[in-house]
C-alpha angles and dihedrals in degrees: 000000000000092000091047090054099040098044096068091040089054089049092052091048091052092049092047091051090048091054091046089055091054104269101134092177094064112120134172092222123186110339131181106236144119115295097264094051091045090052089049091054091049091049090049092053091048090051091049091050091050092049090048091051093048091049090052090049090052091051090047090048093055092046093046095047091047090049094047093048096044096067100053092041091052091048092049092048094049092045095050093045090052090052093047093048092048093243091122134034120235092245122163090252092053093047091046090054091052091046090053090056091050089052090049090054090047091053091052092050090047091051091052091049090049090050092052091047092049090052090053092044092052088061096049119023123173101224119198134163112273146150117261091205092054093050091047092049091052091050091049092048091052090057098040095105093049091053091049092049091050093048092239122137117228112207119196129199103168119173116186112258122174116228139164106236147138096256095205095056096038086054087054091052093052092044090053091051093049093045091050091050091049092052094057099039116090123222112286092032131117135239118193129197120192136175127197143150121248111186108296093351135087111216131200120184129191115189132172142187094231134122095294129221123281114243093243091053098047097083090055103047093102096050118110116261091355115140125182129218093266090058096052094098096040123085118244143101100242099242103100096088092039090056091046092051094048093048090048090055090047088057090053092256141104138238118209135176136207130178147163115213110254092011101078131250137269126209119195123200114196120192134171109265120222 
């Protein structure tokens, strides 16, 4: 009995020490032990897999940010050197090109600041009674001109639904969903936003008639700085949906996505109704 108990414990100690020394591949694996120790080994392996995934995401984050920053910085450097050396004239077109790169850098820095703020907000939200339809209407109104400029119709079907939410950050979630839909919907297309109550849940749906999301990309759309093949030619940093999903969870809700390539996408935000 003593050997049966201590053998898996010894195995877990060895695996823990291996991970502490830097071996991220160390796993307890299937062990023969009483139920509690077997559950402990399974939980340890799940924790190790999660840590491994987070570490990979951090490495990808550094690589992605460096890649995204490198291009505008190189363009700005080359453009300014050409102006200083007299190889290019400071024409309005040249200055406009440089300004666009500066704005691109500013957007990236703003996205990173928003990500940090969303992380902090997820830890401490100020929840108050509110109307999901009213918050959605305000978010839609703030983007009305952008939809008009892009030639995309924004349809609204907003039924009042009471929720407890931090209005500022829920507004951010809805804005991110609408902005994402606008990016991937060509001129002449439609984006629809709807609110309703389903039992004990408040539901907000944003759907579009855009390019859709490939099936292999769909499980990754809420990962930070992840961008699928369909987004390669569209500006963005890949954190809008990640922020929206994290804030939805902080509100006690969930954000899900479904799509058919070429037939648009639909994002559904589910929150506890009051």
